[in-house]
C-alpha positions as CSV (number, residue, x, y, z in Angstrom):
1,M,-103.7,-37.3,9.5
2,N,-102.4,-35.9,6.5
3,K,-100.6,-38.2,4.2
4,L,-98.1,-37.4,1.6
5,S,-100.0,-39.7,-1.0
6,Q,-102.9,-37.3,-0.8
7,L,-101.2,-33.8,-0.7
8,D,-100.3,-31.5,-4.1
9,I,-96.6,-31.8,-3.4
10,N,-95.9,-30.8,-7.2
11,N,-92.8,-28.4,-7.0
12,K,-92.8,-28.0,-3.1
13,N,-90.0,-27.7,-0.8
14,L,-90.2,-30.9,1.4
15,V,-88.3,-31.5,4.8
16,I,-88.7,-35.1,5.4
17,R,-87.6,-36.7,8.9
18,V,-86.3,-39.9,7.8
19,D,-84.6,-42.8,10.1
20,M,-81.1,-43.4,8.4
21,N,-79.6,-44.4,11.5
22,V,-77.4,-47.2,9.9
23,P,-74.4,-49.0,11.0
24,I,-71.2,-47.3,9.6
25,I,-67.9,-49.4,9.4
26,D,-64.6,-48.1,8.2
27,G,-66.7,-44.8,7.0
28,R,-69.2,-46.7,4.7
29,V,-72.5,-48.0,5.2
30,A,-72.9,-51.5,6.1
31,D,-76.5,-52.3,5.9
32,D,-78.6,-49.9,4.3
33,T,-82.1,-51.5,4.9
34,R,-83.2,-48.3,6.6
35,I,-82.2,-46.2,3.7
36,Q,-84.0,-48.6,1.3
37,A,-87.1,-48.3,3.3
38,C,-87.0,-44.3,2.9
39,L,-86.8,-44.5,-1.0
40,P,-90.5,-44.7,-1.8
41,T,-91.2,-41.4,-0.3
42,I,-88.0,-39.9,-1.6
43,K,-88.9,-41.1,-5.0
44,K,-92.3,-39.9,-4.9
45,S,-91.2,-36.5,-4.0
46,L,-88.5,-36.2,-6.9
47,N,-91.1,-37.5,-9.3
48,S,-93.3,-34.8,-8.2
49,G,-90.9,-31.9,-9.2
50,A,-90.2,-31.5,-5.1
51,K,-87.2,-30.3,-3.6
52,I,-86.0,-32.1,-0.5
53,L,-83.9,-31.9,2.4
54,L,-83.5,-35.0,4.6
55,V,-83.5,-34.9,8.3
56,S,-82.1,-37.8,10.5
57,H,-80.0,-39.0,13.6
58,L,-77.2,-41.3,13.7
59,G,-76.0,-43.0,16.6
60,R,-75.8,-41.2,20.2
61,P,-73.3,-38.2,19.8
62,I,-73.1,-35.6,22.9
63,E,-75.8,-33.2,21.9
64,G,-74.4,-29.8,20.9
65,S,-71.2,-31.0,19.7
66,F,-70.1,-32.7,16.2
67,D,-68.5,-36.0,16.2
68,N,-67.0,-36.6,12.8
69,N,-67.6,-40.6,13.3
70,L,-71.2,-39.9,13.6
71,S,-71.5,-37.6,10.7
72,L,-74.1,-38.3,8.0
73,R,-71.6,-38.0,5.3
74,P,-71.4,-41.7,4.6
75,V,-75.2,-41.9,4.3
76,A,-75.3,-39.0,1.8
77,D,-72.8,-40.4,-0.3
78,H,-74.1,-44.0,-0.1
79,L,-77.7,-42.3,-1.0
80,S,-76.2,-40.4,-3.7
81,K,-75.2,-43.6,-5.4
82,I,-78.7,-45.1,-4.7
83,L,-80.4,-42.4,-6.5
84,D,-77.7,-41.4,-9.0
85,L,-77.7,-37.9,-8.3
86,K,-75.7,-35.8,-5.9
87,V,-77.0,-35.6,-2.0
88,G,-75.6,-32.2,-0.3
89,L,-75.0,-32.3,3.4
90,I,-76.0,-29.1,4.9
91,S,-74.4,-28.1,8.6
92,E,-76.9,-25.9,9.9
93,P,-80.8,-25.9,9.8
94,S,-80.9,-22.1,9.6
95,N,-79.6,-21.9,6.3
96,S,-82.1,-19.7,4.4
97,S,-80.8,-20.9,0.6
98,I,-81.3,-24.6,1.3
99,F,-83.5,-25.3,-1.2
100,N,-81.9,-23.0,-3.9
101,G,-79.0,-25.2,-4.7
102,S,-78.5,-27.3,-7.6
103,S,-79.1,-30.5,-5.9
104,D,-82.9,-31.7,-5.6
105,V,-81.8,-33.6,-2.4
106,Q,-79.7,-32.6,0.3
107,M,-79.1,-33.9,4.0
108,L,-79.1,-31.9,7.0
109,E,-76.2,-33.1,9.3
110,N,-76.8,-35.4,12.2
111,V,-80.0,-34.0,13.9
112,R,-78.5,-34.8,17.5
113,F,-75.6,-32.6,17.0
114,F,-77.9,-29.8,17.4
115,A,-78.3,-28.6,21.1
116,G,-82.5,-29.1,22.0
117,E,-83.1,-32.2,19.8
118,K,-83.6,-34.8,22.5
119,V,-85.3,-32.3,25.2
120,N,-88.1,-31.5,22.2
121,D,-86.9,-27.8,22.2
122,I,-89.6,-25.6,20.7
123,E,-86.7,-23.3,18.9
124,L,-85.1,-26.2,17.2
125,G,-88.5,-27.8,16.3
126,K,-89.8,-24.7,14.9
127,S,-86.8,-24.0,12.8
128,L,-87.0,-27.5,11.4
129,G,-90.7,-27.6,10.7
130,C,-90.8,-24.1,8.9
131,L,-87.8,-24.8,6.6
132,G,-89.9,-25.9,3.9
133,D,-93.5,-25.8,2.7
134,I,-94.5,-29.2,4.0
135,Y,-92.8,-31.1,7.1
136,V,-93.0,-35.1,6.2
137,F,-92.3,-37.4,9.0
138,D,-91.4,-40.5,7.9
139,A,-89.1,-42.1,10.5
140,F,-91.6,-44.7,12.2
141,G,-88.6,-45.9,14.2
142,T,-88.4,-42.6,16.0
143,S,-92.0,-42.1,16.5
144,H,-91.9,-43.1,20.0
145,R,-89.5,-40.5,21.1
146,E,-90.9,-36.9,21.7
147,Q,-88.2,-34.8,20.3
148,A,-87.6,-31.6,18.2
149,S,-87.4,-33.4,14.9
150,T,-89.8,-36.1,15.9
151,H,-92.3,-33.8,17.7
152,A,-92.1,-30.0,17.9
153,A,-91.1,-29.7,14.2
154,I,-94.6,-31.5,13.6
155,V,-96.3,-29.1,15.9
156,Y,-95.1,-25.9,14.6
157,A,-94.8,-26.8,10.9
158,S,-97.6,-25.0,8.6
159,I,-98.1,-28.2,7.1
160,A,-97.1,-31.4,8.3
161,C,-97.9,-35.3,7.1
162,A,-96.9,-38.9,7.3
163,G,-94.7,-40.1,4.6
164,L,-95.4,-43.3,2.6
165,L,-93.4,-45.6,5.1
166,L,-95.2,-44.3,8.2
167,E,-98.3,-44.5,6.4
168,E,-97.6,-48.4,5.4
169,E,-96.1,-49.0,9.2
170,I,-99.5,-47.8,10.6
171,K,-101.6,-49.8,8.1
172,S,-99.9,-53.2,9.0
173,L,-99.0,-52.8,12.6
174,T,-102.9,-51.7,12.9
175,K,-104.0,-54.8,11.1
176,A,-101.7,-57.1,13.6
177,L,-102.9,-55.1,16.6
178,N,-106.5,-54.5,15.9
179,Q,-108.0,-56.4,13.0
180,S,-106.1,-59.7,13.3
181,K,-107.6,-63.1,12.3
182,N,-107.5,-66.1,14.2
183,P,-105.6,-68.5,14.6
184,Y,-103.1,-65.7,16.0
185,T,-99.7,-66.9,16.9
186,A,-96.9,-64.4,18.4
187,I,-93.3,-65.5,18.6
188,I,-91.7,-63.3,21.4
189,G,-87.8,-63.5,22.1
190,G,-85.1,-61.5,23.4
191,A,-83.3,-61.2,26.5
192,K,-85.7,-59.9,29.4
193,V,-89.3,-60.5,30.0
194,S,-89.4,-57.1,31.9
195,T,-88.6,-55.2,28.4
196,K,-91.2,-56.7,27.0
197,L,-94.0,-57.5,29.7
198,D,-96.6,-54.9,28.4
199,L,-96.5,-56.5,24.8
200,I,-96.7,-59.9,26.2
201,K,-99.7,-59.1,28.3
202,N,-101.2,-57.1,25.5
203,I,-100.6,-60.1,22.9
204,N,-101.6,-62.7,25.4
205,A,-105.3,-61.2,25.7
206,K,-105.6,-61.4,21.6
207,A,-103.3,-64.3,20.4
208,D,-104.5,-67.8,20.6
209,H,-100.8,-68.8,21.2
210,V,-97.6,-67.0,22.6
211,I,-94.4,-68.8,21.9
212,V,-91.3,-67.5,23.9
213,G,-87.8,-67.4,23.1
214,G,-84.4,-66.4,24.4
215,G,-84.1,-65.3,27.7
216,I,-87.5,-64.6,28.0
217,A,-88.3,-68.4,27.2
218,N,-85.6,-69.1,30.4
219,T,-87.7,-67.1,32.7
220,F,-91.2,-68.8,31.9
221,I,-89.2,-72.3,32.1
222,K,-87.9,-71.3,35.5
223,A,-91.3,-70.4,36.6
224,A,-92.9,-73.6,35.3
225,G,-90.5,-75.4,37.6
226,Y,-87.7,-76.3,35.4
227,E,-83.9,-76.2,35.9
228,V,-82.2,-73.5,33.7
229,G,-78.8,-73.7,35.4
230,Q,-76.7,-70.9,34.3
231,S,-79.1,-69.5,31.9
232,L,-80.2,-65.9,31.5
233,Y,-83.3,-65.3,33.2
234,E,-85.1,-62.9,35.5
235,E,-85.8,-63.8,38.9
236,S,-87.8,-60.7,39.6
237,M,-90.0,-61.7,36.6
238,I,-90.9,-65.2,38.1
239,D,-94.1,-64.5,39.7
240,T,-95.4,-62.6,36.8
241,A,-94.5,-65.3,34.6
242,K,-96.3,-67.9,36.6
243,E,-99.5,-65.5,36.3
244,L,-99.1,-65.7,32.6
245,L,-98.6,-69.2,32.3
246,K,-102.1,-69.5,33.8
247,S,-103.7,-68.3,30.6
248,N,-102.4,-71.7,29.0
249,K,-101.4,-69.9,25.8
250,I,-97.8,-69.5,26.5
251,V,-95.7,-72.1,24.6
252,L,-92.6,-73.6,26.0
253,P,-90.0,-75.1,24.0
254,Q,-89.7,-78.7,24.9
255,T,-86.2,-79.3,23.5
256,V,-83.3,-76.8,24.1
257,V,-79.7,-76.8,23.2
258,T,-77.2,-76.3,26.3
259,A,-73.7,-75.8,26.8
260,L,-71.3,-74.7,29.5
261,S,-70.5,-71.3,27.9
262,F,-71.2,-69.0,25.2
263,E,-68.0,-70.3,23.3
264,G,-70.0,-73.6,22.7
265,E,-68.2,-76.0,25.3
266,S,-70.0,-79.2,25.5
267,I,-73.2,-78.4,23.2
268,K,-76.0,-80.9,24.0
269,E,-79.3,-81.2,22.6
270,K,-81.9,-82.1,25.4
271,N,-85.5,-82.0,26.9
272,I,-86.3,-78.8,29.1
273,S,-86.7,-81.4,32.2
274,D,-83.1,-82.7,31.8
275,V,-81.0,-79.1,31.9
276,E,-78.3,-79.4,34.6
277,Q,-77.3,-76.7,37.0
278,K,-73.9,-76.2,35.3
279,E,-75.5,-75.5,31.9
280,M,-76.9,-72.9,29.9
281,I,-79.7,-72.8,27.7
282,L,-78.8,-71.1,24.2
283,D,-81.1,-72.1,21.7
284,Q,-84.4,-74.1,21.4
285,Y,-86.0,-76.1,18.8
286,M,-89.5,-76.3,17.7
287,D,-91.2,-79.5,17.6
288,D,-94.0,-80.7,15.2
289,E,-96.8,-79.2,17.5
290,V,-95.3,-75.7,17.5
291,I,-94.6,-76.1,14.0
292,E,-98.2,-77.0,13.0
293,I,-99.2,-74.4,15.3
294,I,-97.6,-71.4,13.2
295,A,-98.2,-73.1,9.9
296,N,-102.0,-73.1,10.6
297,S,-102.0,-69.8,12.0
298,N,-103.7,-66.8,10.2
299,T,-102.1,-64.0,11.8
300,I,-98.3,-64.3,12.9
301,L,-96.2,-61.8,15.0
302,W,-92.6,-62.1,15.4
303,N,-90.3,-60.1,17.7
304,G,-87.1,-61.5,18.9
305,P,-84.8,-64.8,18.3
306,L,-85.2,-68.0,20.0
307,G,-81.4,-68.4,20.4
308,V,-77.9,-66.6,20.3
309,F,-78.4,-67.1,16.5
310,E,-75.5,-65.1,15.8
311,K,-73.2,-68.1,16.6
312,E,-73.8,-70.9,14.2
313,D,-74.2,-73.5,17.2
314,F,-77.0,-71.6,18.3
315,S,-78.8,-70.6,15.2
316,K,-80.8,-73.5,14.6
317,G,-84.0,-72.7,16.1
318,T,-84.2,-69.3,14.8
319,L,-83.4,-70.4,11.4
320,E,-86.1,-73.0,11.5
321,L,-88.6,-70.3,12.8
322,A,-88.0,-68.0,10.0
323,K,-88.4,-70.8,7.4
324,V,-91.7,-72.0,8.9
325,I,-93.0,-68.3,9.1
326,A,-91.7,-67.7,5.3
327,N,-93.9,-70.5,4.2
328,S,-97.0,-69.8,6.1
329,N,-100.0,-68.6,4.3
330,G,-101.1,-66.2,7.2
331,F,-100.4,-62.4,7.2
332,S,-97.1,-62.2,9.2
333,I,-95.4,-59.0,10.7
334,A,-91.9,-58.9,12.1
335,G,-90.3,-56.0,13.9
336,G,-87.1,-55.3,16.0
337,G,-83.4,-55.0,15.1
338,E,-82.8,-58.5,15.8
339,T,-85.7,-59.8,14.2
340,L,-84.6,-58.3,10.9
341,S,-81.2,-59.5,11.0
342,A,-82.4,-63.0,11.5
343,I,-84.6,-62.5,8.4
344,N,-81.7,-60.9,6.2
345,K,-79.7,-64.0,7.5
346,F,-82.0,-66.7,6.7
347,I,-84.8,-66.0,4.6
348,N,-85.9,-63.7,2.0
349,K,-87.4,-60.7,3.4
350,D,-90.2,-60.6,0.9
351,D,-91.4,-63.9,2.3
352,V,-92.5,-62.1,5.7
353,S,-95.8,-60.1,4.9
354,Y,-94.7,-57.1,6.5
355,C,-91.2,-56.1,8.3
356,S,-91.5,-53.0,10.7
357,T,-88.3,-50.7,10.7
358,G,-89.3,-49.9,14.3
359,G,-87.7,-51.2,17.3
360,G,-88.9,-49.4,20.6
361,A,-91.7,-48.1,18.3
362,F,-92.8,-51.3,16.9
363,L,-93.1,-52.4,20.6
364,E,-94.9,-49.4,22.1
365,F,-97.4,-49.7,19.0
366,M,-98.0,-53.2,19.5
367,E,-98.5,-52.5,23.3
368,G,-101.5,-50.2,22.4
369,K,-99.4,-47.2,23.6
370,E,-99.9,-43.7,22.0
371,L,-96.8,-42.8,20.1
372,P,-95.9,-38.8,20.4
373,S,-95.2,-38.4,16.7
374,I,-98.4,-40.0,15.2
375,K,-100.4,-38.4,18.0
376,A,-98.9,-34.9,17.0
377,L,-100.1,-35.9,13.1
378,E,-103.4,-36.6,14.1
379,D,-103.8,-33.6,16.4
380,K,-102.4,-31.4,13.4
381,N,-105.0,-32.4,11.2
382,Q,-107.8,-31.6,13.6
C-alpha cells in the first residue's frame, strides 16, 4: 500500500478524502474531534508545499440535491480558524482551476450532494480521483463503505495512497487484532448483541475475558437464567448468548442499577439475582474482580458503554470503567461514537493508547473483515 509518509508530495496537488462528518449545531461545529484527527495529514502536506482539496461527507442528504443544513461551510470556516488560513468551499468536482486559487487548502462541498456517490459511480469516482496529482485516502471512518469517494476514486486515480491517520488506524487496530499480548480483555457494550455478534465471536476466540455491558449484557444476563424485567434485550439472540457463555470468557455484571423508567423513577442498586419484573437495568458496576482483570491486562479493547451514561444517574459504571482503563498499563484501544463520547466526558483521551475514529469501520476491522477502501489501496500498489 502506498503511504503519504513515503511519497514525494513536494508542490503536488492533493485530493484528500477525510472524514469531517461532525455535529453542526446552529451553524457551528459542536465537536471537532474528527477534524483534529485529520490535521497531521493536512499539516504535513502544507509543509511540503502541496495544495489541498479536501473531500468529505456530512450527514445523510438526499443524493443529488443540495441541503443547506448539511453544507460543509461551517466545517470549512472552523478549519480556517484552526489553520489560520482561508479554506475555500468548492461547489463542483469538475472545476479545472481548483488548484489555481490563492488558498492552499480548499474543500469540496458535501460529496453526498453529488449523484452517484453512494452507488460507487465510476464517472464520479474518476472525476474525484483525477482532480489532483495524488488521491490521498485518510477517512478510516468511511473505509467500510464502497462508494465513489472511498473506492472508485482510489481505483481510477493515477496515484492513490493512505494518509497519516489511516496508516495509524491500521497499525493500531492490527496490533489489537493480530499482535495482542495476553492477558487480553475486551469490553463490549451497546444496545444489541446482533449488531456486534461477529465482533464478540472474533474477540471471544482471542481474548481471555469479554466483559459485556448495556443491552448486550442484559441479553447475556437473561441467557444465564436471571430476570431482566423491562430491560432492553434481544429474545432472538438468547440461544446464541447461551452458546457464547459456554466459553467461560463472558463476564457478567454482579451489581446493576435499576429503575422503573429512564427518567430515574425508584433507582436501586442490587445484585443481578434480585432484579424484579417491573424494573429496567440501566447501569452496571464493576466489582473488584473485574477491576483487577482490566488492571492486569496487557491488551484492552473497549467498544460501547456499560449503561445509559448520558444520564448522570446511570453514568457511574461507564465512568468507573473509563478511569480503570485510563490507569492501566496495558495497550488500550477504543472505538465507536458512544465510546469516544464517554472518554471525552470522563477522562483524558491521551490516557487511552489509541482512540479509533471509526464506528462501523472499527467494528468490521476488528471482526476481521476486509474493508473496501483498504483493499482498493492494497490492490492499487500491486
